[in-house]
C-alpha positions in Angstrom: 0.0 0.0 0.0 2.9 2.3 0.9 4.6 1.6 -2.5 1.4 2.5 -4.3 1.0 5.7 -2.3 4.6 6.7 -2.9 4.3 6.1 -6.7 1.1 8.2 -6.8 2.9 11.0 -5.0 5.8 10.8 -7.4 3.5 11.0 -10.4 1.7 14.0 -8.9 4.9 15.8 -8.2 6.1 15.2 -11.8 2.8 16.6 -13.1 3.1 19.7 -11.0 6.7 20.2 -12.2 5.6 19.9 -15.8 2.7 22.3 -15.2 5.1 24.9 -13.6 7.5 24.5 -16.5 4.7 25.1 -19.0 3.6 28.2 -17.1 7.1 29.6 -17.3 7.4 29.2 -21.0 7.7 32.2 -23.3 4.7 32.9 -25.6 6.7 31.6 -28.6 7.7 28.4 -26.8 4.2 28.0 -25.5 2.8 28.2 -29.1 5.3 25.7 -30.2 4.4 23.4 -27.4 0.7 23.7 -28.3 1.5 22.9 -31.9 3.4 19.8 -30.9 0.5 18.8 -28.7 -1.9 19.2 -31.6 0.3 17.1 -33.8 0.4 14.2 -31.2 -3.4 14.4 -30.8 -4.2 14.6 -34.5 -5.7 11.7 -36.5 -4.1 10.2 -39.6 -6.2 12.3 -41.9 -5.5 15.5 -40.0 -1.8 14.8 -40.2 -2.1 14.2 -43.9 -4.0 17.4 -44.5 -1.4 19.3 -42.3 1.4 18.1 -44.5 -0.5 18.4 -47.8 -1.5 22.1 -47.4 2.1 23.1 -47.0 2.9 21.8 -50.5 1.8 24.7 -52.7 2.6 22.9 -55.9 0.3 20.0 -55.0 -2.5 22.4 -54.0 -2.1 24.2 -57.4 -2.2 20.8 -59.1 -5.4 19.9 -57.2 -7.0 23.2 -58.1 -6.2 22.6 -61.8 -7.7 19.1 -61.7 -10.8 20.4 -59.9 -11.2 23.1 -62.6 -10.9 20.5 -65.4 -13.6 18.3 -63.8 -15.8 21.3 -63.1 -15.4 22.3 -66.8 -16.4 18.8 -67.9 -19.4 18.8 -65.6 -20.7 22.2 -66.9 -19.4 21.8 -70.5 -22.7 22.7 -72.1 -23.0 25.9 -70.1 -19.4 27.0 -70.5 -19.1 26.2 -74.2 -20.6 28.8 -76.5 -21.6 26.2 -79.1 -22.6 22.6 -79.2 -20.8 19.7 -81.0 -23.1 20.0 -84.0 -22.4 23.8 -84.6 -20.6 24.5 -87.8 -19.5 27.8 -89.3 -18.7 27.1 -93.0 -17.5 30.7 -93.5 -14.8 30.3 -90.8 -13.1 27.0 -91.6 -9.6 26.8 -89.9 -10.0 30.2 -88.4 -7.2 31.0 -85.9 -8.0 31.8 -82.3 -9.8 35.1 -81.7 -8.6 37.7 -79.3 -11.1 39.0 -76.8 -10.7 42.7 -76.2 -11.9 44.1 -72.9 -12.0 47.9 -73.6 -13.9 49.9 -76.2 -13.2 53.6 -76.3 -11.9 53.6 -72.8 -15.0 51.7 -71.4 -15.0 48.1 -70.1 -16.8 46.2 -72.8 -15.6 42.7 -73.6 -15.9 42.1 -77.4 -14.4 40.5 -80.5 -13.7 42.1 -83.8 -15.2 40.9 -87.0 -13.0 38.8 -89.3 -12.2 39.3 -93.0 -11.4 36.3 -95.1 -8.9 36.4 -98.0 -7.5 33.6 -100.2 -4.1 33.8 -101.7 -2.8 32.3 -105.0 -2.0 29.0 -103.2 -5.6 28.7 -102.1 -4.7 29.3 -98.4 -7.1 31.1 -96.2 -6.1 34.2 -94.2 -8.2 35.7 -91.5 -7.6 39.3 -90.5 -9.5 41.1 -87.7 -11.4 44.1 -88.6 -12.2 46.2 -85.6 -14.3 48.7 -87.4 -17.1 46.2 -86.6 -17.2 44.9 -83.0 -19.4 42.2 -81.5 -19.9 42.6 -77.7 -19.8 39.5 -75.6 -23.2 38.8 -73.9 -22.9 36.8 -70.7 -25.6 34.3 -69.6 -27.1 34.7 -73.1 -29.5 32.3 -74.9 -28.0 30.1 -77.6 -28.3 26.6 -78.8 -30.3 24.2 -76.6 -28.4 21.5 -74.6 -28.9 19.3 -71.5 -27.3 20.8 -68.4 -25.7 17.9 -66.3 -27.4 15.6 -68.8 -30.8 16.2 -67.2 -32.1 19.8 -67.6 -33.1 21.2 -71.0 -31.8 24.8 -71.3 -30.2 27.2 -73.8 -28.3 29.5 -71.4 -24.6 29.8 -72.2 -21.9 31.5 -70.1 -21.0 33.8 -73.0 -22.3 34.4 -76.6 -21.9 36.6 -79.6 -25.3 36.5 -81.2 -24.4 38.5 -84.3 -21.0 36.9 -85.0 -18.7 34.2 -83.9 -16.5 33.9 -80.8 -13.8 31.1 -81.0 -11.2 31.3 -78.3 -9.1 28.4 -79.7 -10.0 28.7 -83.3 -12.0 26.3 -85.5 -11.3 23.0 -87.2 -11.5 21.7 -90.8 -15.3 21.8 -90.6 -15.7 25.2 -89.0 -16.4 23.8 -85.5 -15.3 25.7 -82.4 -12.3 23.9 -80.8 -12.9 25.4 -77.3 -16.4 23.8 -77.3 -15.1 20.5 -78.6 -12.3 20.3 -76.0 -14.9 20.9 -73.2 -17.3 18.3 -74.6 -14.4 15.9 -75.2 -13.2 16.2 -71.6 -16.5 14.7 -70.4 -15.6 11.4 -72.1 -11.9 11.4 -71.4 -12.1 12.4 -67.7 -15.0 10.1 -66.9 -13.3 7.2 -68.6 -10.2 7.8 -66.4 -12.3 8.1 -63.3 -14.4 5.0 -64.0 -11.4 3.0 -65.1 -9.6 3.9 -61.8 -12.7 3.0 -59.7 -13.0 -0.4 -61.4 -9.2 -0.9 -61.0 -9.6 -0.1 -57.3 -12.3 -2.8 -57.1 -10.1 -5.4 -58.5 -6.7 -4.3 -57.3 -7.5 -3.4 -53.7 -9.4 -6.7 -52.9 -7.0 -9.0 -54.8 -3.9 -7.1 -53.5 -5.0 -7.3 -49.8 -6.0 -10.9 -50.1 -2.6 -11.8 -51.7 -0.7 -10.0 -48.9 -2.9 -11.3 -46.1 -3.0 -15.0 -46.9 0.4 -15.4 -48.5 1.5 -18.9 -49.4 0.1 -20.5 -52.6 -2.6 -17.8 -52.9 0.1 -15.1 -52.9 2.1 -17.0 -55.5 -0.9 -17.5 -57.7 -1.8 -13.8 -57.6 1.7 -12.7 -58.3 2.1 -15.0 -61.2 -1.2 -13.7 -62.6 0.0 -10.1 -62.2 3.3 -10.9 -63.9 1.5 -12.6 -66.8 -0.7 -9.5 -67.4 2.2 -7.1 -67.1 4.4 -9.1 -69.4 2.4 -8.2 -72.4 3.3 -5.0 -74.2 0.6 -2.4 -73.6 -0.3 -1.4 -77.1 -0.5 -4.9 -78.6 -2.6 -6.0 -75.6 -4.9 -3.0 -76.2 -5.2 -3.9 -79.8 -6.1 -7.5 -79.1 -8.7 -6.6 -76.5 -10.2 -3.7 -78.6 -10.5 -6.0 -81.6 -13.1 -7.9 -79.6 -15.3 -4.8 -79.6 -17.6 -5.0 -82.6 -17.6 -1.9 -84.7 -21.4 -1.8 -85.0 -21.9 -1.4 -81.3 -23.6 1.8 -80.2 -21.4 4.6 -78.8 -22.5 4.1 -75.2 -21.7 0.3 -75.2 -18.3 1.1 -76.8 -17.6 3.6 -74.1 -18.1 1.1 -71.3 -16.2 -1.6 -73.2 -13.1 0.7 -73.5 -13.5 1.5 -69.8 -13.6 -2.2 -68.9 -10.5 -2.9 -71.0 -8.5 -0.2 -69.3 -9.5 -1.3 -65.9 -8.7 -5.0 -66.6 -5.2 -3.9 -67.5 -4.6 -1.2 -64.9 -5.4 -3.1 -61.7 -2.1 -4.9 -61.4 0.0 -2.0 -60.2 -2.4 -1.2 -57.4 -2.6 -4.9 -56.3 1.2 -5.2 -56.1 1.5 -1.9 -54.1 -1.2 -3.0 -51.6 0.2 -6.5 -51.3 3.5 -5.1 -50.1 1.7 -2.7 -47.7 -0.5 -5.6 -46.2 2.6 -7.8 -45.8 3.8 -5.3 -43.2 0.4 -4.8 -41.5 -0.8 -8.4 -41.1 1.3 -9.0 -38.0 0.4 -5.7 -36.3 -1.3 -5.7 -33.0 -4.7 -4.6 -34.2 -4.9 -7.6 -36.6 -3.8 -10.0 -34.0 -6.3 -8.6 -31.5 -9.1 -9.0 -34.1 -8.1 -12.6 -34.7 -8.1 -13.3 -30.9 -11.6 -11.9 -30.6 -12.8 -14.4 -33.2 -13.1 -12.1 -36.2 -13.3 -13.8 -39.6 -10.8 -13.2 -42.4 -13.4 -11.2 -44.4 -14.1 -9.0 -41.4 -10.3 -8.3 -40.9 -9.8 -7.6 -44.6 -12.7 -5.3 -45.2 -13.0 -3.6 -41.8 -9.3 -3.3 -40.8 -6.8 -3.8 -43.6 -8.5 -2.0 -46.4 -9.3 1.1 -44.2 -5.7 1.0 -42.9 -4.4 1.2 -46.4 -7.0 3.7 -47.6 -4.6 6.7 -47.7 -2.2 4.6 -49.8 -5.1 3.6 -52.1 -5.9 7.3 -52.7 -2.3 8.1 -53.5 -1.9 5.2 -56.0 -5.3 6.0 -57.6 -4.3 9.7 -58.1 -1.1 8.6 -59.8 -3.0 6.1 -61.9 -5.5 8.6 -63.3 -3.0 10.1 -65.9 -2.2 6.7 -67.3 -5.9 5.9 -67.7 -6.5 9.2 -69.6 -3.4 8.6 -71.8 -4.5 5.0 -72.5 -7.9 6.2 -73.7 -6.3 8.9 -75.8 -3.8 6.4 -77.3 -6.6 3.9 -78.1 -8.8 6.4 -79.8 -5.9 8.0 -81.6 -5.0 4.6 -83.1 -8.6 4.0 -84.1 -9.0 1.2 -81.5 -11.1 3.0 -78.9 -13.9 5.5 -79.2 -15.1 6.6 -82.6 -17.2 9.5 -83.9 -19.8 10.6 -83.2 -18.4 10.3 -79.7 -16.0 13.1 -79.0 -13.1 12.6 -76.7 -9.6 14.1 -76.6 -8.2 11.0 -78.4 -10.8 11.3 -81.1 -10.0 15.0 -81.5 -6.3 14.2 -81.9 -7.1 11.5 -84.5 -8.9 14.1 -86.6 -5.8 16.2 -86.8 -3.1 13.6 -87.2 -2.1 15.0 -90.6 1.3 16.7 -90.0 0.6 19.2 -92.8 -2.6 20.4 -91.0 -0.7 20.8 -87.7 2.0 22.9 -89.5 -0.5 25.1 -91.2 -3.1 25.3 -88.4 -1.4 24.6 -85.1 -4.4 25.6 -83.0 -6.2 22.4 -84.0 -3.6 20.5 -81.8 -4.8 22.3 -78.6 -6.4 19.0 -77.2 -2.8 17.8 -76.7 -2.0 20.9 -74.7 -5.1 20.3 -72.5 -3.9 16.6 -71.9 -0.4 17.8 -71.0 -1.7 20.3 -68.5 -4.0 17.8 -66.9 -1.4 15.1 -66.7 1.1 17.5 -65.1 -1.5 18.6 -62.6 -2.3 15.0 -61.7 1.4 14.2 -61.2 1.8 17.3 -58.9 -1.3 16.3 -56.9 -0.2 12.6 -56.6 3.3 13.5 -55.5 1.9 15.8 -52.8 -0.5 13.2 -51.6 2.3 10.6 -51.5 4.5 12.9 -49.4 1.5 13.7 -47.1 0.8 10.0 -46.6 4.4 9.3 -45.6 4.3 8.4 -41.9 7.9 9.3 -41.3 7.5 13.0 -42.0 5.6 15.6 -39.9 
């Protein structure tokens, strides 16, 4: 009894000393102490967010990715024209410059365009600012379905008496800015759906492989090695050849998504298998086994949530490859085909080198792809650093 009392008194004395020491701290030291206390008391997600928000490049990448997906979601509203809009008078017209001031007053507008044809039958467009067309915001134009559900004809900006083409027009006089926005709906959703389906295959199979080990792990790893041993493009060609050309566009869309996910799950499964190998002997797994939890319960209620931050990081880094895969398939004529419009279909339409040399603005879908891939890589690197448990 006396030993217990003496230990309690010793602990109480130490507590008082720590309290007195904290009271004597300077304001700067006290703020640092509170910051350390907040770190030690924070959850895993709070620690990830604390590290992630210090990475300005990753935040910028996340904002760019968010803007791309927001543009794809509201493509019909942001685009001034629909996919069917054609301006025969303005074939291969270069990008127009939007002017914001008119006679010293703030009035966004575009100038009219004069067309001349030289002796080589090449078209030249010159702006003529003697006639100006003011931009009208939230103006009525061609009808479309907002979010695929609501019938409306309100566009973000319009030029009712002329044409406004921020990125120029293509060989049929179609606005490239509108087509890139509509194409992003297909390319970005294929990447998103492909990654989600890869998560379904890769996370479950990878966790099972790492948890059970033995012949199950050997079988899974040999299957992964078999899939990864095939060169990517020949494997795409073989699988895409199984898609009948007479299928409707929607069925072809889901077939291409399934093909990409069947190929892309292996990397995630291998990553998670290594993560689970280090977790399956942890105390929380052993405690769950001792309480009589089944293997399915341990996998879906403990191991997958424990690797969830790792799954998010791997998925973010896998998104660019999914988007590039769809672009490559469509560019080679093995994926989506018109009338579906995706970034790969847009690039296939301008694969003529002479057209790119004469009209470089028709190659702007490649610029959109490059910006998005770079933003995804910045975001993925930031998430990977934030999920690292050995940094604060």
